[in-house]
N, C-alpha and C positions, 0 to 999 in steps of 0.2 A: 485386968483387961488384956484380951488377946492382941498380939502384935499384928500390925497391918500386913497384908499380903503385898509382896513386891514381885515384879515380873522381870525376868531376864530373857531376851530374845536370842536364840541360837539357831544356826543352821544344824540340820540333823547330823551332819558329819562331825559336829563339835560335841555331841553328847558322849559322855565317857562311859566306860564299862560300869562304873558305879551308878550312873544315871539309868542305864538299861536294866540293871539288877533291881533297882528301886521301882522302876516302872512295872516290872513283872510282879514284884511283891505286892504292889498296890492293886494291880489288875486281879490277881488271884484272891485278894482279900475283899474284893468288891463284886458281889454277884451281878450287879447291873452291867458290868463290863465283860460279860461272857462272849459277846459277839467277836468273830475273827477280826473285825475292823479295829479292835482295840489292842490287838497283838502288836508287839514291837516290830515284828517282821512286816506288817502292813505299812507302818510308817516308814521304815527304812526303804522298802521297795518303792512306795509311792513318791517319796521325796526324790528318788533318783530320776523320775520322769516328769514330775509336776512342776510347772513354772511357779516361782514365788514361794517355794516351800520353806517352812521354818517351824520351830517349836517354842512356845512360851513356857518357860520353866518358872513355876510359882514358888516363891520363897516366903517363909515366915521366920524372920531372924536368920539364923545360919542353916535352917533346915529346909530342904526341898520338900514341898508338900503336894506338888502336882505338876502335870504336863498337859499342854494343849497343842497337838500338832495341827497346823493350819496353813493356809496360803493367802497371799495378798493379791488383790486385783485393784490397782489404783488405791483409793482410800478405803476399799472394802476388805473385810477379813472374813474368810470362809473356812470351814473345816478342810483339812488336807484331802486333796483328790476330789473335792466337790466338782460336779454334781454326782460323781460315782459313789461317794461315801454315804451309805444309807444311815449309819449310826455314828454319832460323834459326841464328845464331851470331854470333861477333865479326867485324866488318869490320876486317881487319888484314892486314898482310903475313904470309905463311905462317910465316916463321921466328919471328915475335913473338907468335903467337896464344896466349893463355892457355888453360889447360884449363878444362873445364866446372866442375870442382870449385873451381878458383881463382876463377872468375867468381862462383860462388855465395857464396864467402866475402867477396868485395868488395862485393856489392850489399847494400842496406839492408833487404831484405824478410825475412820469417820463412822463406820457402822459395822455391826456384826450380823451376819446372815446365816442362819442355821435351819435345817429342815428336819433333822431327826436327833434332837438334843437329848442325851441320856444324863439324868442327874437332876438336882434341884433346879426349879424353873424361876418363876417370878416375872415372866413375860411370855407373850406369844399365845398360840393356841395349841391345844392338845391334839396329837395324832396317835392312833393306835397301830402298833405293829403286831402282827398275828403270827402264830407258830403252832406247829403240831409237836407236842411233847410226848414221846413214847415211853412206856414203862420199861423197867429194867429187862423185862422179858422180850422186848423188841417189837417188831412190826405186827406180828399176828394178833396179839391181844388188842392192840390199838385198832387194827382193821376190823376185828370182830365187833368192837364197841361202836365204831363208825358205821358199820354195816347194819347194826341194830338201830342206832339213832337216826341215821341218814340213809336208810335202806334203799329208797327209790332212786336216789342219786347214784349210789355206787353200783346198784344192779344195772342201771342204764349204762354206766361206764364199762361194765363187764360185757354187756351186749355190744357196745361200740368196739371193744377189742376183738370180739368174735367176728364182727362185720369187717374190720380191717384185715384180719387174717384171711377171711373168705375172699376178699377182693384182691389182696396183694401178696399174701403168704404169711408164714409164721412171724410173730412179733419177737424181736430181739432187742434187749437193752444192754448197753455197756456203760460203765461208770469209769471215772478216773482217766479219761482220754485227754491227751495233751498234744494233739496233732495240730500244727499251725494251720493246715488247710481247713480243718473243722472250725477253728476260731474265725477264719475268714468267712466261712459260710454263716456262722452266727451273726457276725457283724453286718454282712450283706443283707441278711433277712431283717435284722433290726433297723437298718437304714431304710429299707423299703417300707417297713412299718411306720417309721417316723415320717416319711414322705406322704404316705396315705393318710396319716392322722394329722398332718400339718404341725408336727412337733419338731422342736429343734434337733438337728442331727448332732448328737453329742460326740460322734466319732469323726466328724469332719475336721476337727482341730488337730488330730494326729496324736497328741500326747495321751489321750484316753485309750487309744488302741495300744500304744506302747505300755500303758499300765497293765492292761489285760495280758499282754504277752509276757511281761516281767513276772506277774503273779503266777502265771502258769509254769514258770521255770523254778519256782521256789521248791526247796527240798525239806524233808522232815514232815512233821504233823501239821504244819501250816501250809496252805497253798490254794490254788484254784485249778479246776479241771472242768471238763465238758462231759456231760452225759448225753447219749444219743439213742434214739429209738428208730429201728428199722422194721419194716414189714416186707418180708421177702427180701428183695435186693434194693428196695427203695428207702431212702432216708426220709423220715417223716417229721421228726422233731429233734431239737437240740436244746440244751440249757447249760450255760456257763455259770458255775457256782463257786463260792468261796467257802473254805472249811478249815476248821481247827478244833482240836480237842474233841468234844462230843457234839459240836455245833456245826450244822450244815446250812449254809445260807444260799437259798435259791436267788439268782441274781439276774441273768439275762436269758429269759426263755425265748425260743424262736421255733416256729413250725411252718410247714408248707401250707399256705392259705387254702389251697384247694382241698385239703383233707380235714378241714375244721369240723365237718360233720361227724368224724370219727374220734374227735377229742384227743389227738395224739399228744398234746401238751399235758393234759391231765393224766393220761396213761403213763407218760414218761415220769411225772412226779410220783405217782404211786409206786412204780417199779424202782425208782431211785430210792425211795424210802425203804422199800423192802430190802434191796441189796445194801443200802447204806447202813441200815440197822445191823446187818451182819458184820459190818466193819467197825461197829461201836458207836455210830452216831445215834443220838437220842433226841436232839432238838433240831427240827427241820423248820427253818425260819423262812416265812413267805413274804417278809417285808411289810410294807404298809397295807392295811386293809383297803377294801374298795372293790376289787374284782370279785364277781359273784361267786366263783368257784371256791374261793378261799374259806368261806364259812363252813363248807362241808369237811374240810381237812382239819381246821385249826381248833384247838381246845385250850389255848392260852394266849395271853396278850401282854404287851408292855407299853406303857404310856410314854410318849416322847413329846418334845416341844418343837414347834416350828415358829420362827420369829425373825423379824428384821428389827434390830435395835440400833437406833441412830443417835449419835451424840447431839445433845440439845443445841439449838441455834444453827445447825447446819442445813443446807438446802436439801430438800427431799430428793431421794434417788429417782431415777427414771421410772422404775416400777411403781414407786409410791405416787409419783405425780400422775402417771397414767391412770392408776386406780382411782385417785381422787377426782380426776376429770370424768371418768366413767360414772362415778357415784353421782356427780352433779347432773349428768345427762339422764340417767335411768333410775336414780334413787338408791338408797342404801341397801334395802332388802333385795331388790331385783338384781343389783349388781354384785352381790357378795360372791356368788360362784365364779363370775367372770373376773372379779378382782383377785381372787385366790389363784385362778388360772394365770392371769397376767403376772402376778408376783412370782409364781413358780417358773414360768417361761423365762422371765427376765433373769432370775437367779441362775438358771441353767446356762443361758447365753453368756452372762457375765463370767461364770466360773470356767466355762470351756474356752472362750475366745479371748486370747491375750491381745490379738491384733485388733485395732480399733475399727478397721474397715469391715472385717468379718463380723464384729459385734454389731455394727450398724445394719448389715445385711440380715443378721438374725433377728434384730428388733423389727425390721420391716416385715419380715415373714410372720413373726408373732402377732404384729398388729393386724395384718390382713386376716389371719386365722381368728383372732379375737372378734373382729368386726363381723365375720361370717357367723360366729356363734351367738351374737347379740340377739337376733330375732328369736331364736329358740329359747333363750333364757327369759326374754320378755314374755313370750307366750306361756311358758311353764309357770311363771310367777304371777301372771295376770289374774 
């Protein structure tokens, strides 16, 4: 019989050189952990700015068999740097990775909340992350295949580029930018988007901005940078991305709303892939599916888990209680989309806001936005 797993909680600064070496060995041995979010550098940098950061070190007897970087918010446990952390899970060899439900039992929080769990599940719902995987030859054969199978879409984007050049001037794209002023522009554009969409402003809490700043200062083959698209002298689109090894993770896209007709964000993604492939990147990760344009780019996917696992006998979380009330009012089928939206909104608010007053303000805004959406959901499901 295998020995039971035991958990040791450590601050990131207490992990030894041997811990980090083992972490990297496990990551390299486990293909599911190829995202930059699983690199040791991400954990070290994120722990320096994220409130409540720590690492669960999993032991089986005398052996360390896994690591789980996370943060605490009261009685809740979340992946480190949530809600900014798109992918998370146990750093371990693939054959020894515990299930999500087992991890929830081992940890000392009232509940475990994950949105992109990589590894064995056992709870929650499946979400698909989508990506464009380029062949060894790089961008051109990938684009030739896409232009054959999705010809109408990409011909339309080529026309959009010509239209943009006619209107404003030659299109220019630059990668690897680490200008703090450009980061400020990305954040300002995203905050404006959150306001328009009634989404929680993940940058209002401050530490999330410091995270992006710190990641952009990383040296070596791991780090973050900004890609920008200009037409003539006008800046049209920006994207903050995380990258390591051959993996390029599109993260925070932002574009000037008045230029949407010319698809500057799509044009930036295309040119980023073209130039990025010349730098050795072969996996361009678009994150979770859902946005319409992603299906034209992506030829691969990875199944992840989204779940809130609560210890038995404990009072339901605010998100769960709100969702249950909504189901009573409008029925289980009609309320499903809104319940999911409420759960995700609450998770983002709880992760960002350490201050109780800021958290309550965020909940109030989310509730108003949810109520505004209710009639549309009722109409669509009637």
